[in-house]
DOVOZA-633511 format. One record per residue (C-alpha): residue number from 1; residue in three letters; x, y, z. Coordinates in steps of 0.2 Angstrom, whole numbers. Example, Ala and Ser with C-alpha at 12.3 -4.5 7.8 and 13.67 -1.06 7.14 Angstrom:
% DOVOZA-633511
n;res;xx;yy;zz
1;ala;62;-22;39
2;ser;68;-5;36
This chain:
% DOVOZA-633511
n;res;xx;yy;zz
1;met;-203;35;244
2;ser;-185;30;246
3;met;-183;29;227
4;asn;-190;46;225
5;leu;-178;53;238
6;glu;-163;44;229
7;tyr;-169;51;212
8;leu;-170;69;219
9;lys;-152;67;226
10;ser;-146;61;209
11;ile;-154;77;201
12;leu;-146;88;214
13;leu;-129;80;211
14;val;-130;82;192
15;ser;-136;100;195
16;leu;-121;104;206
17;ile;-109;96;194
18;ala;-116;106;179
19;ser;-115;122;189
20;ser;-97;119;194
21;leu;-93;116;175
22;leu;-102;132;170
23;leu;-93;142;184
24;thr;-76;136;178
25;leu;-80;140;160
26;ala;-86;157;165
27;leu;-69;160;175
28;trp;-59;155;160
29;asn;-69;167;149
30;his;-66;181;161
31;gln;-48;183;155
32;pro;-51;200;146
33;asp;-57;208;163
34;phe;-41;201;171
35;glu;-30;209;158
36;leu;-40;226;160
37;thr;-36;225;179
38;arg;-18;221;175
39;asp;-17;237;164
40;glu;-24;248;178
41;asp;-11;241;189
42;asp;3;245;177
43;leu;-3;263;176
44;ile;-2;264;195
45;asp;16;256;195
46;ala;23;266;180
47;gln;32;278;191
48;ile;50;277;198
49;glu;48;275;217
50;asp;63;286;222
51;gly;62;297;207
52;glu;59;316;206
53;arg;49;328;196
54;leu;59;344;191
55;ser;52;360;184
56;arg;59;367;168
57;arg;68;381;179
58;asp;76;367;190
59;val;86;360;175
60;leu;91;377;167
61;lys;108;378;176
62;pro;124;387;171
63;thr;141;379;171
64;arg;149;395;179
65;ile;146;413;184
66;ile;160;425;180
67;leu;164;443;187
68;his;172;456;176
69;asp;179;469;188
70;asp;190;484;184
71;gln;199;480;201
72;ser;205;463;195
73;leu;216;459;180
74;asp;208;442;177
75;pro;190;437;177
76;ile;185;429;194
77;gly;172;417;200
78;phe;166;409;216
79;lys;177;396;225
80;asp;162;388;234
81;gln;150;381;221
82;glu;136;382;234
83;val;138;401;236
84;glu;138;402;217
85;gln;121;392;216
86;ala;114;404;229
87;val;119;419;219
88;tyr;111;412;204
89;ala;95;408;213
90;asn;95;426;219
91;ile;97;432;201
92;leu;82;422;195
93;asp;71;432;207
94;tyr;74;448;197
95;gly;60;457;190
96;leu;63;460;171
97;tyr;53;471;159
98;asp;54;480;142
99;phe;62;467;132
100;ser;69;471;115
101;ala;81;463;102
102;phe;95;473;94
103;pro;113;470;87
104;val;125;472;101
105;asp;139;484;100
106;glu;154;474;105
107;glu;165;489;108
108;trp;152;496;120
109;leu;151;479;129
110;asp;170;477;130
111;ser;171;494;138
112;gln;159;488;152
113;glu;172;483;165
114;asn;160;479;179
115;arg;148;465;174
116;ile;142;448;178
117;glu;143;434;165
118;ile;132;418;167
119;ile;137;404;155
120;phe;126;389;151
121;pro;131;372;144
122;ala;117;372;131
123;glu;110;385;119
124;met;92;389;122
125;gln;78;397;114
126;gly;72;414;120
127;asp;56;407;127
128;met;65;399;140
129;ile;68;416;148
130;tyr;50;414;154
131;asp;55;399;164
132;leu;71;406;171
133;phe;63;422;178
134;ser;45;416;181
135;leu;39;430;169
136;asp;21;433;166
137;gln;16;425;149
138;asp;9;443;144
139;thr;27;449;144
140;arg;33;449;126
141;ile;50;442;123
142;pro;58;444;105
143;glu;63;429;95
144;gly;81;424;98
145;arg;93;412;106
146;phe;106;413;121
147;asn;119;403;130
148;arg;125;418;141
149;ile;117;431;152
150;glu;127;448;155
151;ile;122;459;169
152;ile;129;476;168
153;leu;134;483;185
154;asp;136;501;182
155;gln;124;506;168
156;asp;108;516;171
157;asp;102;515;153
158;ala;87;504;154
159;ser;90;496;137
160;tyr;106;488;142
161;gln;105;482;161
162;ile;104;463;156
163;ile;108;455;140
164;phe;104;437;133
165;arg;117;433;120
166;asn;122;419;109
167;asp;140;415;103
168;glu;135;413;85
169;asn;128;430;81
170;gln;127;448;86
171;glu;108;449;89
172;val;104;449;107
173;ile;89;451;118
174;gly;90;465;131
175;ala;79;469;146
176;ser;77;482;160
177;leu;79;477;178
178;gln;67;482;192
179;asn;75;490;207
180;tyr;91;490;197
181;ser;102;500;210
182;ser;97;489;225
183;glu;99;473;215
184;val;116;478;209
185;glu;121;483;227
186;ser;115;466;234
187;leu;124;457;220
188;glu;141;466;223
189;ser;140;462;241
190;phe;142;444;237
191;phe;158;447;228
192;asn;165;458;242
193;thr;164;445;255
194;glu;167;428;247
195;asp;183;419;242
196;phe;187;418;223
197;ile;197;410;210
198;ser;204;418;195
199;phe;201;412;177
200;thr;212;412;161
201;thr;203;418;146
202;tyr;205;408;130
203;glu;197;413;113
204;gly;185;400;106
205;ser;181;395;88
206;arg;167;408;88
207;glu;179;422;94
208;thr;170;422;111
209;pro;179;421;127
210;ile;181;404;136
211;tyr;186;405;155
212;leu;197;391;162
213;pro;199;391;181
214;asn;217;393;188
215;thr;213;384;204
216;met;206;366;204
217;asp;203;352;215
218;arg;211;336;209
219;asp;204;324;222
220;val;195;308;215
221;leu;179;305;225
222;leu;171;288;229
223;phe;153;285;230
224;ser;142;270;234
225;phe;126;268;223
226;ala;109;261;223
227;glu;101;251;209
228;leu;84;255;201
229;asp;70;243;197
230;tyr;67;242;178
231;glu;49;237;180
232;pro;42;255;180
233;phe;50;258;163
234;val;42;242;156
235;asn;25;248;163
236;phe;27;266;156
237;leu;35;263;139
238;phe;24;248;133
239;ser;6;251;130
240;lys;2;233;135
241;pro;16;226;147
242;ser;6;210;149
243;ile;11;204;131
244;val;30;209;133
245;arg;42;195;130
246;arg;59;192;137
247;gly;75;187;128
248;met;94;188;128
249;thr;106;197;117
250;ile;122;190;111
251;glu;131;201;123
252;gly;121;194;137
253;his;109;209;140
254;thr;91;206;143
255;ser;79;212;129
256;leu;61;215;132
257;ile;50;217;116
258;asp;31;218;112
259;gly;33;214;94
260;thr;38;232;89
261;arg;45;241;103
262;glu;61;235;112
263;leu;69;239;129
264;met;87;234;132
265;ile;92;231;150
266;glu;110;232;154
267;ser;118;231;171
268;asp;117;250;174
269;arg;106;257;160
270;ile;90;254;150
271;phe;89;259;132
272;phe;71;260;123
273;thr;68;261;105
274;asn;51;262;96
275;pro;56;258;77
276;thr;38;263;71
277;asn;42;281;76
278;glu;59;282;68
279;glu;54;294;54
280;lys;50;312;58
281;his;35;320;50
282;leu;38;338;46
283;glu;20;343;49
284;asp;23;339;67
285;glu;38;349;69
286;leu;40;358;86
287;thr;49;374;91
288;glu;64;370;102
289;tyr;55;376;117
290;glu;40;365;113
291;leu;52;351;111
292;phe;60;354;128
293;asp;43;356;136
294;gln;36;340;130
295;val;51;330;134
296;gln;52;337;151
297;thr;34;332;154
298;phe;37;315;147
299;val;51;312;160
300;asn;41;320;174
301;thr;26;308;171
302;his;36;293;178
303;asn;47;303;191
304;gly;61;300;179
305;phe;74;312;187
306;thr;83;300;198
307;phe;96;307;210
308;glu;101;311;228
309;glu;107;328;233
310;pro;120;336;231
311;phe;118;327;214
312;his;106;336;202
313;tyr;101;335;183
314;phe;103;349;171
315;leu;99;352;153
316;ser;115;349;144
317;arg;110;348;125
318;val;96;352;114
319;thr;97;346;96
320;lys;84;349;83
321;asn;86;345;64
322;thr;78;335;50
323;glu;85;319;56
324;thr;81;319;75
325;ser;75;330;90
326;leu;85;326;105
327;ile;86;332;123
328;glu;99;327;135
329;tyr;101;330;154
330;ser;117;327;163
331;leu;121;324;181
332;ser;131;337;192
333;tyr;139;335;209
334;asn;138;351;220
335;gly;135;361;204
336;val;150;353;195
337;pro;145;344;178
338;ile;147;326;174
339;phe;146;327;155
340;tyr;153;311;147
341;asp;147;295;156
342;glu;131;290;148
343;gln;129;274;158
344;val;127;283;175
345;ala;126;301;172
346;lys;115;305;157
347;ile;96;305;153
348;ser;93;305;134
349;val;77;307;124
350;ala;75;307;105
351;trp;57;314;102
352;his;49;311;85
353;asn;31;316;80
354;gln;27;322;98
355;glu;31;305;105
356;val;46;296;112
357;tyr;57;287;98
358;gln;72;282;109
359;tyr;75;284;128
360;ser;91;280;138
361;his;91;281;157
362;pro;103;275;171
363;leu;98;261;182
364;val;109;266;196
365;thr;110;282;207
366;leu;126;288;216
367;val;122;290;234
368;glu;133;290;249
369;arg;151;298;248
370;arg;164;286;253
371;gly;178;298;254
372;val;194;302;243
373;ala;202;289;233
374;arg;218;298;228
375;glu;224;313;218
376;ser;220;313;199
377;arg;238;314;192
378;gln;232;315;174
379;leu;223;332;176
380;pro;233;345;167
381;asp;234;363;174
382;thr;226;378;165
383;glu;242;383;156
384;thr;244;365;149
385;val;226;364;143
386;val;228;380;133
387;glu;244;373;125
388;ile;234;357;120
389;leu;220;368;113
390;glu;233;377;102
391;ser;242;362;97
392;asp;239;350;82
393;tyr;227;340;92
394;tyr;214;353;90
395;arg;219;362;75
396;gly;204;363;63
397;ser;192;357;77
398;ser;178;368;84
399;val;180;373;102
400;tyr;165;382;108
401;asp;168;380;127
402;val;179;372;140
403;thr;175;368;158
404;leu;182;357;172
405;gly;170;344;178
406;tyr;169;325;183
407;arg;168;309;174
408;val;162;293;182
409;asn;172;277;183
410;glu;167;260;191
411;gln;180;256;205
412;arg;192;243;198
413;asn;203;239;214
414;gly;192;225;220
415;gln;182;235;233
416;gly;166;233;223
417;gln;149;243;224
418;val;159;259;222
419;tyr;160;272;208
420;glu;173;286;207
421;leu;171;304;201
422;val;187;309;192
423;pro;191;328;189
424;thr;191;330;170
425;trp;193;344;157
426;tyr;178;344;145
427;val;178;353;128
428;lys;162;357;119
429;gly;163;355;100
430;val;151;351;85
431;asn;147;334;94
432;gly;143;341;111
433;trp;154;339;126
434;gln;169;327;126
435;pro;184;324;137
436;leu;199;334;133
437;asn;210;325;121
438;ile;226;324;131
439;pro;242;318;122
440;ala;248;301;130
441;glu;265;308;135
442;met;256;321;146
443;thr;246;308;156
444;gly;260;297;162
445;gly;249;282;158
446;asp;237;285;172
447;asp;218;288;170
448;ser;220;294;153
449;ala;205;305;148
450;val;204;305;129
451;gly;190;312;119
452;ser;188;318;101
453;asn;180;333;93
């Protein structure tokens, strides 16, 4: 009896060992299920925690609003940027109808002494009017492009109450304005009560007026910043984040690669490239509006607009040609643009074949204001800017627009963890917005802002 009991114990022991081995083997063979679960987690984590989603209307912001008034010798604009933004929001609530396309009569337009001119940093396709004014899709808008909106303040002709025009040609899109008299009265009331600044008019390369403010704030502002985690970008931009491998570049930057795609991580920025999508296929060509719509959706999918009020992102460039399709968003502070610093203030998306080809995004956000550092001594006044634009520095160069904005510098005086916003003149040319090319003798060797067009 005891031998049978011992024999039974031995059988049970062998069975337990065999079961343990089989269970271990099954766990090892269960790796594909683990990777599937990892992929699901990646999808959940593929959003920036503190990022925002913006509508197309949210990013279509002007650089300035100008009033032409027969009571004033020079064009004028709002001194307070917040008031200007409130007026712009009020304008976007207008009801528009009866759109038509026609060549504008320049003599007639010049004779309209009372009008509002809204100027945008990027040229846009006419379809973007749907987003600006929340129009019903049944409303027909003729084909065309625009970077300015003109609102005529004393014209009852329904064909010419509001005009969408482009600097490059005479063809414009016109529309009628619902409740025209009351809307104009409300708009004029803003200009009757608010403080203004005057503008000097300069004729650009396209023979269109450029408005340079005669009053400017030279204060250099200080801001602390917050860092972003790059992991959501990894999870969003790679189809299988679990196979991504890490390396280091010669410059000391982190490089993540899955065999084809590469994500470069610098201290304040990520740069992604998918080389397999470098070539554009003509059969997949999009209109500019479709390009804008798809890129906007792409950025929104991972909450890619990272900012804190009163900073904000706006559409600053739309480029579409046989080589590349590119959308850029630039940062602004209280409505004042920051065009140049790609590291901190720009989101850039190259879009080929309805997918991302290259993507550049900041890894820091400017947050709490620390006060005023000093006065920017290198900022020329308006008269000097005009002198520079008419000098040899810009002779033969294309000058499409000029505006006063900020550039971002990392603080260099040892305080650390601080960025500064430096008032800067920007010039828009063939290659987009660049800092004004200021001769060295005019800067005094301090904070020289030099750009080339």
